[in-house]
KELOVO-969805 format. One record per residue (C-alpha): residue number from 1; chain; x, y, z. Coordinates in Angstrom, 3 decimals. Last residue first. Layout:
pt i: NUM	ch: A	px: X	py: Y	pz: Z
...
//
This chain:
pt i: 316	ch: A	px: -20.755	py: -38.422	pz: -58.439
pt i: 315	ch: A	px: -20.672	py: -39.491	pz: -54.788
pt i: 314	ch: A	px: -22.653	py: -42.438	pz: -53.661
pt i: 313	ch: A	px: -24.876	py: -43.613	pz: -50.839
pt i: 312	ch: A	px: -26.578	py: -46.918	pz: -51.723
pt i: 311	ch: A	px: -29.372	py: -47.263	pz: -54.295
pt i: 310	ch: A	px: -31.131	py: -44.330	pz: -55.922
pt i: 309	ch: A	px: -30.868	py: -40.547	pz: -56.063
pt i: 308	ch: A	px: -27.240	py: -39.874	pz: -56.852
pt i: 307	ch: A	px: -26.504	py: -36.199	pz: -57.202
pt i: 306	ch: A	px: -25.164	py: -33.599	pz: -59.594
pt i: 305	ch: A	px: -25.811	py: -29.839	pz: -59.663
pt i: 304	ch: A	px: -24.544	py: -27.883	pz: -62.681
pt i: 303	ch: A	px: -23.929	py: -24.176	pz: -62.500
pt i: 302	ch: A	px: -24.925	py: -20.887	pz: -64.049
pt i: 301	ch: A	px: -27.108	py: -20.057	pz: -61.035
pt i: 300	ch: A	px: -29.374	py: -22.950	pz: -61.805
pt i: 299	ch: A	px: -29.481	py: -25.371	pz: -64.677
pt i: 298	ch: A	px: -29.917	py: -28.763	pz: -63.084
pt i: 297	ch: A	px: -28.166	py: -31.757	pz: -64.574
pt i: 296	ch: A	px: -29.297	py: -35.148	pz: -63.360
pt i: 295	ch: A	px: -27.019	py: -38.111	pz: -62.786
pt i: 294	ch: A	px: -27.946	py: -41.513	pz: -61.455
pt i: 293	ch: A	px: -30.688	py: -41.838	pz: -64.096
pt i: 292	ch: A	px: -34.213	py: -42.683	pz: -62.884
pt i: 291	ch: A	px: -35.309	py: -40.730	pz: -59.783
pt i: 290	ch: A	px: -36.065	py: -37.572	pz: -61.790
pt i: 289	ch: A	px: -34.336	py: -34.359	pz: -60.802
pt i: 288	ch: A	px: -35.601	py: -30.872	pz: -61.696
pt i: 287	ch: A	px: -39.287	py: -31.115	pz: -60.783
pt i: 286	ch: A	px: -38.657	py: -33.178	pz: -57.636
pt i: 285	ch: A	px: -35.805	py: -30.899	pz: -56.483
pt i: 284	ch: A	px: -37.606	py: -27.520	pz: -56.823
pt i: 283	ch: A	px: -38.190	py: -27.071	pz: -53.082
pt i: 282	ch: A	px: -34.653	py: -27.994	pz: -52.049
pt i: 281	ch: A	px: -34.654	py: -28.620	pz: -48.319
pt i: 280	ch: A	px: -37.697	py: -30.828	pz: -47.866
pt i: 279	ch: A	px: -37.132	py: -32.690	pz: -51.142
pt i: 278	ch: A	px: -33.512	py: -33.419	pz: -50.090
pt i: 277	ch: A	px: -34.628	py: -35.364	pz: -47.040
pt i: 276	ch: A	px: -32.858	py: -34.028	pz: -43.929
pt i: 275	ch: A	px: -29.662	py: -35.495	pz: -42.466
pt i: 274	ch: A	px: -27.521	py: -32.470	pz: -43.291
pt i: 273	ch: A	px: -29.663	py: -29.428	pz: -44.068
pt i: 272	ch: A	px: -28.448	py: -27.535	pz: -40.970
pt i: 271	ch: A	px: -25.016	py: -27.302	pz: -42.571
pt i: 270	ch: A	px: -26.491	py: -25.226	pz: -45.384
pt i: 269	ch: A	px: -28.660	py: -25.576	pz: -48.489
pt i: 268	ch: A	px: -29.276	py: -22.622	pz: -50.818
pt i: 267	ch: A	px: -29.424	py: -24.791	pz: -53.932
pt i: 266	ch: A	px: -26.853	py: -23.242	pz: -56.263
pt i: 265	ch: A	px: -24.528	py: -21.705	pz: -53.723
pt i: 264	ch: A	px: -24.543	py: -24.708	pz: -51.361
pt i: 263	ch: A	px: -24.052	py: -27.038	pz: -54.315
pt i: 262	ch: A	px: -20.961	py: -25.021	pz: -55.288
pt i: 261	ch: A	px: -19.579	py: -25.246	pz: -51.728
pt i: 260	ch: A	px: -19.708	py: -29.008	pz: -51.675
pt i: 259	ch: A	px: -22.367	py: -31.346	pz: -50.253
pt i: 258	ch: A	px: -22.704	py: -34.182	pz: -47.753
pt i: 257	ch: A	px: -25.221	py: -36.494	pz: -46.061
pt i: 256	ch: A	px: -28.470	py: -35.164	pz: -47.550
pt i: 255	ch: A	px: -31.293	py: -37.657	pz: -47.052
pt i: 254	ch: A	px: -32.622	py: -39.523	pz: -50.071
pt i: 253	ch: A	px: -33.463	py: -42.593	pz: -47.975
pt i: 252	ch: A	px: -30.659	py: -44.570	pz: -49.690
pt i: 251	ch: A	px: -28.175	py: -41.845	pz: -48.765
pt i: 250	ch: A	px: -27.698	py: -38.609	pz: -50.676
pt i: 249	ch: A	px: -24.445	py: -36.866	pz: -51.592
pt i: 248	ch: A	px: -24.824	py: -33.510	pz: -53.333
pt i: 247	ch: A	px: -22.234	py: -32.059	pz: -55.681
pt i: 246	ch: A	px: -22.582	py: -28.644	pz: -57.360
pt i: 245	ch: A	px: -20.333	py: -28.137	pz: -60.337
pt i: 244	ch: A	px: -17.532	py: -25.563	pz: -60.040
pt i: 243	ch: A	px: -15.404	py: -28.288	pz: -58.537
pt i: 242	ch: A	px: -12.693	py: -27.418	pz: -55.984
pt i: 241	ch: A	px: -14.677	py: -28.776	pz: -53.051
pt i: 240	ch: A	px: -14.816	py: -32.221	pz: -54.693
pt i: 239	ch: A	px: -11.126	py: -32.624	pz: -55.510
pt i: 238	ch: A	px: -8.754	py: -31.380	pz: -52.806
pt i: 237	ch: A	px: -11.212	py: -31.104	pz: -49.928
pt i: 236	ch: A	px: -12.835	py: -34.418	pz: -50.802
pt i: 235	ch: A	px: -9.455	py: -36.083	pz: -51.173
pt i: 234	ch: A	px: -8.549	py: -34.975	pz: -47.654
pt i: 233	ch: A	px: -11.745	py: -35.176	pz: -45.654
pt i: 232	ch: A	px: -13.090	py: -37.686	pz: -46.453
pt i: 231	ch: A	px: -11.993	py: -39.791	pz: -49.409
pt i: 230	ch: A	px: -9.964	py: -42.290	pz: -47.444
pt i: 229	ch: A	px: -7.913	py: -41.786	pz: -44.284
pt i: 228	ch: A	px: -10.461	py: -43.152	pz: -41.837
pt i: 227	ch: A	px: -11.009	py: -46.288	pz: -43.905
pt i: 226	ch: A	px: -13.038	py: -47.881	pz: -41.057
pt i: 225	ch: A	px: -10.936	py: -51.034	pz: -40.764
pt i: 224	ch: A	px: -7.420	py: -50.155	pz: -41.866
pt i: 223	ch: A	px: -7.109	py: -46.473	pz: -41.132
pt i: 222	ch: A	px: -9.493	py: -46.128	pz: -38.187
pt i: 221	ch: A	px: -8.347	py: -49.275	pz: -36.427
pt i: 220	ch: A	px: -4.709	py: -48.332	pz: -36.932
pt i: 219	ch: A	px: -5.454	py: -44.784	pz: -35.811
pt i: 218	ch: A	px: -7.030	py: -46.057	pz: -32.598
pt i: 217	ch: A	px: -4.199	py: -48.496	pz: -31.971
pt i: 216	ch: A	px: -1.642	py: -45.731	pz: -32.506
pt i: 215	ch: A	px: -3.346	py: -43.497	pz: -29.964
pt i: 214	ch: A	px: -3.408	py: -46.298	pz: -27.451
pt i: 213	ch: A	px: 0.313	py: -46.881	pz: -28.166
pt i: 212	ch: A	px: 1.059	py: -43.175	pz: -27.749
pt i: 211	ch: A	px: -0.595	py: -43.303	pz: -24.348
pt i: 210	ch: A	px: 1.478	py: -46.363	pz: -23.361
pt i: 209	ch: A	px: 4.589	py: -44.410	pz: -24.382
pt i: 208	ch: A	px: 3.447	py: -41.482	pz: -22.228
pt i: 207	ch: A	px: 2.834	py: -43.641	pz: -19.138
pt i: 206	ch: A	px: 5.891	py: -42.357	pz: -17.299
pt i: 205	ch: A	px: 6.120	py: -43.834	pz: -13.803
pt i: 204	ch: A	px: 8.275	py: -42.303	pz: -11.097
pt i: 203	ch: A	px: 5.344	py: -40.885	pz: -9.205
pt i: 202	ch: A	px: 2.000	py: -41.748	pz: -10.896
pt i: 201	ch: A	px: -0.088	py: -38.537	pz: -10.612
pt i: 200	ch: A	px: 3.153	py: -36.544	pz: -10.680
pt i: 199	ch: A	px: 1.695	py: -33.699	pz: -12.718
pt i: 198	ch: A	px: 4.352	py: -34.229	pz: -15.380
pt i: 197	ch: A	px: 3.378	py: -37.872	pz: -15.751
pt i: 196	ch: A	px: -0.350	py: -37.162	pz: -15.913
pt i: 195	ch: A	px: 0.381	py: -34.416	pz: -18.460
pt i: 194	ch: A	px: 2.280	py: -36.947	pz: -20.538
pt i: 193	ch: A	px: -0.602	py: -39.369	pz: -20.730
pt i: 192	ch: A	px: -3.131	py: -36.635	pz: -21.529
pt i: 191	ch: A	px: -0.984	py: -35.303	pz: -24.375
pt i: 190	ch: A	px: -0.580	py: -38.778	pz: -25.832
pt i: 189	ch: A	px: -4.409	py: -39.373	pz: -25.635
pt i: 188	ch: A	px: -5.439	py: -36.147	pz: -27.441
pt i: 187	ch: A	px: -4.703	py: -37.039	pz: -31.054
pt i: 186	ch: A	px: -6.126	py: -40.545	pz: -30.879
pt i: 185	ch: A	px: -9.228	py: -39.298	pz: -29.029
pt i: 184	ch: A	px: -9.895	py: -36.758	pz: -31.774
pt i: 183	ch: A	px: -9.122	py: -39.275	pz: -34.538
pt i: 182	ch: A	px: -11.526	py: -41.844	pz: -33.119
pt i: 181	ch: A	px: -14.361	py: -39.371	pz: -32.541
pt i: 180	ch: A	px: -14.142	py: -38.283	pz: -36.166
pt i: 179	ch: A	px: -14.084	py: -41.874	pz: -37.368
pt i: 178	ch: A	px: -17.290	py: -42.609	pz: -35.490
pt i: 177	ch: A	px: -18.755	py: -39.316	pz: -36.657
pt i: 176	ch: A	px: -18.302	py: -40.176	pz: -40.350
pt i: 175	ch: A	px: -21.988	py: -40.371	pz: -41.233
pt i: 174	ch: A	px: -22.394	py: -36.806	pz: -39.821
pt i: 173	ch: A	px: -20.189	py: -35.008	pz: -42.429
pt i: 172	ch: A	px: -16.418	py: -34.704	pz: -41.787
pt i: 171	ch: A	px: -14.926	py: -31.491	pz: -43.154
pt i: 170	ch: A	px: -14.762	py: -29.886	pz: -39.715
pt i: 169	ch: A	px: -12.445	py: -32.668	pz: -38.699
pt i: 168	ch: A	px: -9.697	py: -31.608	pz: -41.086
pt i: 167	ch: A	px: -8.035	py: -29.252	pz: -38.660
pt i: 166	ch: A	px: -7.862	py: -31.964	pz: -35.978
pt i: 165	ch: A	px: -5.123	py: -33.763	pz: -37.870
pt i: 164	ch: A	px: -3.082	py: -30.640	pz: -38.655
pt i: 163	ch: A	px: -3.611	py: -29.432	pz: -35.069
pt i: 162	ch: A	px: -2.197	py: -32.720	pz: -33.760
pt i: 161	ch: A	px: 0.817	py: -32.461	pz: -36.059
pt i: 160	ch: A	px: 1.491	py: -28.906	pz: -34.894
pt i: 159	ch: A	px: 1.183	py: -29.969	pz: -31.245
pt i: 158	ch: A	px: 3.457	py: -32.992	pz: -31.780
pt i: 157	ch: A	px: 6.012	py: -30.750	pz: -33.489
pt i: 156	ch: A	px: 5.883	py: -28.157	pz: -30.711
pt i: 155	ch: A	px: 6.148	py: -30.844	pz: -28.041
pt i: 154	ch: A	px: 9.274	py: -32.205	pz: -29.730
pt i: 153	ch: A	px: 10.974	py: -28.848	pz: -30.088
pt i: 152	ch: A	px: 10.128	py: -27.652	pz: -26.548
pt i: 151	ch: A	px: 11.371	py: -30.938	pz: -25.083
pt i: 150	ch: A	px: 14.511	py: -30.940	pz: -27.242
pt i: 149	ch: A	px: 15.489	py: -27.461	pz: -26.119
pt i: 148	ch: A	px: 14.641	py: -28.464	pz: -22.551
pt i: 147	ch: A	px: 16.945	py: -31.462	pz: -22.618
pt i: 146	ch: A	px: 19.536	py: -29.393	pz: -24.438
pt i: 145	ch: A	px: 19.998	py: -27.089	pz: -21.414
pt i: 144	ch: A	px: 20.157	py: -29.862	pz: -18.759
pt i: 143	ch: A	px: 17.229	py: -31.921	pz: -17.491
pt i: 142	ch: A	px: 17.490	py: -33.602	pz: -14.128
pt i: 141	ch: A	px: 17.124	py: -37.361	pz: -14.495
pt i: 140	ch: A	px: 15.683	py: -38.961	pz: -11.331
pt i: 139	ch: A	px: 16.515	py: -42.616	pz: -10.966
pt i: 138	ch: A	px: 14.002	py: -44.514	pz: -8.895
pt i: 137	ch: A	px: 14.170	py: -46.785	pz: -5.858
pt i: 136	ch: A	px: 10.881	py: -48.400	pz: -4.869
pt i: 135	ch: A	px: 7.147	py: -47.766	pz: -5.037
pt i: 134	ch: A	px: 6.879	py: -45.387	pz: -2.095
pt i: 133	ch: A	px: 9.957	py: -43.533	pz: -3.377
pt i: 132	ch: A	px: 13.684	py: -43.752	pz: -2.812
pt i: 131	ch: A	px: 15.808	py: -41.505	pz: -5.009
pt i: 130	ch: A	px: 18.911	py: -42.185	pz: -7.113
pt i: 129	ch: A	px: 20.107	py: -38.983	pz: -8.763
pt i: 128	ch: A	px: 21.206	py: -38.275	pz: -12.348
pt i: 127	ch: A	px: 22.367	py: -34.693	pz: -12.890
pt i: 126	ch: A	px: 22.702	py: -32.079	pz: -15.655
pt i: 125	ch: A	px: 21.081	py: -34.373	pz: -18.180
pt i: 124	ch: A	px: 21.568	py: -33.190	pz: -21.759
pt i: 123	ch: A	px: 24.619	py: -30.954	pz: -21.395
pt i: 122	ch: A	px: 26.315	py: -33.145	pz: -18.831
pt i: 121	ch: A	px: 29.511	py: -32.903	pz: -20.957
pt i: 120	ch: A	px: 31.349	py: -36.252	pz: -21.074
pt i: 119	ch: A	px: 28.792	py: -38.079	pz: -18.910
pt i: 118	ch: A	px: 26.077	py: -37.279	pz: -21.477
pt i: 117	ch: A	px: 27.632	py: -39.129	pz: -24.395
pt i: 116	ch: A	px: 24.566	py: -41.118	pz: -25.478
pt i: 115	ch: A	px: 22.152	py: -38.356	pz: -24.427
pt i: 114	ch: A	px: 24.132	py: -35.800	pz: -26.455
pt i: 113	ch: A	px: 24.178	py: -37.974	pz: -29.575
pt i: 112	ch: A	px: 20.477	py: -38.816	pz: -29.340
pt i: 111	ch: A	px: 19.532	py: -35.152	pz: -28.909
pt i: 110	ch: A	px: 21.782	py: -34.014	pz: -31.757
pt i: 109	ch: A	px: 20.046	py: -36.420	pz: -34.156
pt i: 108	ch: A	px: 16.587	py: -35.475	pz: -32.865
pt i: 107	ch: A	px: 17.419	py: -31.746	pz: -33.371
pt i: 106	ch: A	px: 18.681	py: -32.159	pz: -36.956
pt i: 105	ch: A	px: 15.774	py: -34.346	pz: -38.180
pt i: 104	ch: A	px: 13.499	py: -31.424	pz: -39.098
pt i: 103	ch: A	px: 16.202	py: -30.125	pz: -41.449
pt i: 102	ch: A	px: 16.359	py: -33.319	pz: -43.520
pt i: 101	ch: A	px: 12.649	py: -33.270	pz: -44.364
pt i: 100	ch: A	px: 12.971	py: -29.600	pz: -45.286
pt i: 99	ch: A	px: 15.836	py: -30.333	pz: -47.682
pt i: 98	ch: A	px: 14.072	py: -33.314	pz: -49.186
pt i: 97	ch: A	px: 10.998	py: -31.283	pz: -50.112
pt i: 96	ch: A	px: 8.124	py: -33.687	pz: -50.754
pt i: 95	ch: A	px: 6.858	py: -33.385	pz: -47.156
pt i: 94	ch: A	px: 6.526	py: -29.594	pz: -47.671
pt i: 93	ch: A	px: 3.537	py: -30.034	pz: -49.995
pt i: 92	ch: A	px: 1.048	py: -31.141	pz: -47.349
pt i: 91	ch: A	px: -0.947	py: -34.195	pz: -48.457
pt i: 90	ch: A	px: -2.981	py: -34.203	pz: -45.189
pt i: 89	ch: A	px: -1.955	py: -37.799	pz: -44.460
pt i: 88	ch: A	px: 1.618	py: -36.838	pz: -45.310
pt i: 87	ch: A	px: 1.475	py: -33.917	pz: -42.876
pt i: 86	ch: A	px: -0.004	py: -35.895	pz: -39.975
pt i: 85	ch: A	px: 2.472	py: -38.741	pz: -40.378
pt i: 84	ch: A	px: 5.394	py: -36.384	pz: -40.885
pt i: 83	ch: A	px: 4.481	py: -34.408	pz: -37.731
pt i: 82	ch: A	px: 4.171	py: -37.596	pz: -35.645
pt i: 81	ch: A	px: 7.497	py: -38.832	pz: -37.087
pt i: 80	ch: A	px: 9.240	py: -35.590	pz: -36.194
pt i: 79	ch: A	px: 7.905	py: -35.519	pz: -32.630
pt i: 78	ch: A	px: 8.701	py: -39.194	pz: -31.969
pt i: 77	ch: A	px: 12.247	py: -39.141	pz: -33.353
pt i: 76	ch: A	px: 14.115	py: -38.645	pz: -30.011
pt i: 75	ch: A	px: 12.090	py: -41.052	pz: -27.865
pt i: 74	ch: A	px: 12.612	py: -44.300	pz: -29.779
pt i: 73	ch: A	px: 16.384	py: -44.386	pz: -30.190
pt i: 72	ch: A	px: 16.253	py: -42.283	pz: -27.007
pt i: 71	ch: A	px: 15.528	py: -45.454	pz: -25.010
pt i: 70	ch: A	px: 19.089	py: -46.591	pz: -25.639
pt i: 69	ch: A	px: 20.225	py: -43.763	pz: -23.325
pt i: 68	ch: A	px: 17.777	py: -44.736	pz: -20.612
pt i: 67	ch: A	px: 18.917	py: -48.367	pz: -20.973
pt i: 66	ch: A	px: 22.529	py: -47.320	pz: -20.321
pt i: 65	ch: A	px: 21.442	py: -45.283	pz: -17.307
pt i: 64	ch: A	px: 19.528	py: -48.251	pz: -15.933
pt i: 63	ch: A	px: 22.487	py: -50.589	pz: -16.426
pt i: 62	ch: A	px: 24.697	py: -48.142	pz: -14.524
pt i: 61	ch: A	px: 22.245	py: -47.982	pz: -11.613
pt i: 60	ch: A	px: 21.619	py: -51.700	pz: -11.258
pt i: 59	ch: A	px: 17.976	py: -52.399	pz: -10.329
pt i: 58	ch: A	px: 16.472	py: -53.434	pz: -13.686
pt i: 57	ch: A	px: 12.680	py: -53.784	pz: -13.781
pt i: 56	ch: A	px: 11.618	py: -50.177	pz: -14.515
pt i: 55	ch: A	px: 14.425	py: -49.516	pz: -16.996
pt i: 54	ch: A	px: 13.446	py: -52.725	pz: -18.774
pt i: 53	ch: A	px: 9.863	py: -51.504	pz: -19.093
pt i: 52	ch: A	px: 11.024	py: -48.105	pz: -20.297
pt i: 51	ch: A	px: 13.227	py: -49.747	pz: -22.915
pt i: 50	ch: A	px: 10.317	py: -51.767	pz: -24.209
pt i: 49	ch: A	px: 7.980	py: -48.758	pz: -24.327
pt i: 48	ch: A	px: 10.472	py: -46.514	pz: -26.114
pt i: 47	ch: A	px: 11.331	py: -49.253	pz: -28.632
pt i: 46	ch: A	px: 7.618	py: -49.831	pz: -29.327
pt i: 45	ch: A	px: 6.977	py: -46.081	pz: -29.572
pt i: 44	ch: A	px: 9.772	py: -45.827	pz: -32.201
pt i: 43	ch: A	px: 8.231	py: -48.769	pz: -34.121
pt i: 42	ch: A	px: 4.820	py: -47.059	pz: -33.989
pt i: 41	ch: A	px: 6.299	py: -43.870	pz: -35.422
pt i: 40	ch: A	px: 8.190	py: -45.801	pz: -38.105
pt i: 39	ch: A	px: 4.917	py: -47.385	pz: -39.231
pt i: 38	ch: A	px: 3.057	py: -44.059	pz: -39.126
pt i: 37	ch: A	px: 5.762	py: -42.413	pz: -41.217
pt i: 36	ch: A	px: 5.413	py: -45.154	pz: -43.824
pt i: 35	ch: A	px: 1.588	py: -45.145	pz: -43.671
pt i: 34	ch: A	px: 1.260	py: -41.379	pz: -44.195
pt i: 33	ch: A	px: -1.084	py: -41.736	pz: -47.151
pt i: 32	ch: A	px: -2.407	py: -45.347	pz: -47.425
pt i: 31	ch: A	px: -0.822	py: -47.138	pz: -50.400
pt i: 30	ch: A	px: 1.832	py: -48.615	pz: -48.110
pt i: 29	ch: A	px: -0.668	py: -50.828	pz: -46.314
pt i: 28	ch: A	px: 1.537	py: -53.749	pz: -45.382
pt i: 27	ch: A	px: 3.986	py: -51.503	pz: -43.555
pt i: 26	ch: A	px: 1.098	py: -50.137	pz: -41.457
pt i: 25	ch: A	px: 0.248	py: -53.616	pz: -40.178
pt i: 24	ch: A	px: 3.858	py: -54.164	pz: -39.120
pt i: 23	ch: A	px: 3.969	py: -50.879	pz: -37.234
pt i: 22	ch: A	px: 0.641	py: -51.554	pz: -35.535
pt i: 21	ch: A	px: 1.930	py: -54.942	pz: -34.344
pt i: 20	ch: A	px: 5.093	py: -53.318	pz: -33.023
pt i: 19	ch: A	px: 2.952	py: -50.798	pz: -31.144
pt i: 18	ch: A	px: 0.891	py: -53.593	pz: -29.605
pt i: 17	ch: A	px: 3.990	py: -55.473	pz: -28.496
pt i: 16	ch: A	px: 5.690	py: -52.454	pz: -26.980
pt i: 15	ch: A	px: 2.484	py: -51.372	pz: -25.222
pt i: 14	ch: A	px: 2.087	py: -54.835	pz: -23.747
pt i: 13	ch: A	px: 5.646	py: -54.594	pz: -22.445
pt i: 12	ch: A	px: 4.867	py: -51.138	pz: -21.017
pt i: 11	ch: A	px: 1.705	py: -52.332	pz: -19.280
pt i: 10	ch: A	px: 3.615	py: -55.300	pz: -17.823
pt i: 9	ch: A	px: 6.363	py: -52.986	pz: -16.541
pt i: 8	ch: A	px: 3.825	py: -50.750	pz: -14.822
pt i: 7	ch: A	px: 2.002	py: -53.720	pz: -13.294
pt i: 6	ch: A	px: 5.260	py: -55.180	pz: -11.993
pt i: 5	ch: A	px: 6.373	py: -51.871	pz: -10.545
pt i: 4	ch: A	px: 3.015	py: -51.315	pz: -8.842
pt i: 3	ch: A	px: 3.229	py: -54.858	pz: -7.400
pt i: 2	ch: A	px: 6.462	py: -53.898	pz: -5.672
pt i: 1	ch: A	px: 9.933	py: -55.293	pz: -6.363
//
């Protein structure tokens, strides 16, 4: 057994443990949108990582094949769980439809059944060959027809889920850049890991489950420490942007940190106004808003502009 094999197995075992931790943490935060799907996603990644580590360490051919089949308990549902996580976080209506939720599970169910019974039909793997490489003997699984159907399906769901997550990033104002960076990295890491595997950068080693674990750790940190899935951008887009009243968010230095479309219409501010003192951007601000009460109504353009002008940043 080479040192590369030991390192790879150790990384996968660590990935399994970290993913399991993330799954447990998510289960304790059920009020967070998407937490249930996220918990199952991390559990699936943990199973995938653990099975991959065992597949790396075991030398018996039949045992390896059996482990590869068990691995699909984690591999098969990854795409669906990623999509459900992204969709539930974004409060997408389709997640409440039981029929649609059932339909998306058809392909993973067939995939697991075909992988489990592959020797009876060879429809999932068309061949399983033992090959010697620089880092030891590896099993090469040649994909059959359903392998590629599942691959296209899973990648499509992960891509859609990633786009759903990234879609909301334009709603993040500057104070949330740390969270923004976290979600971008979290969405991209699994793709990078799988591309490295497909490109043969690490022959015989698939670091995709490790990449999903890194992604899960970033989301866990964002969700439960930095409140990534709080008001911005989802609740803001659903509630604040739909108001006819103008809403400005100012920090303790009276700088503009966020605003809705109505405030943009009534005051003439734009994205370039973010971070600038409100008095510099809105010429009539001092006459219209006194620093006393937390709310001030401004008659302008038939609307009502509201802002907090004292204390810590607030949204009213």
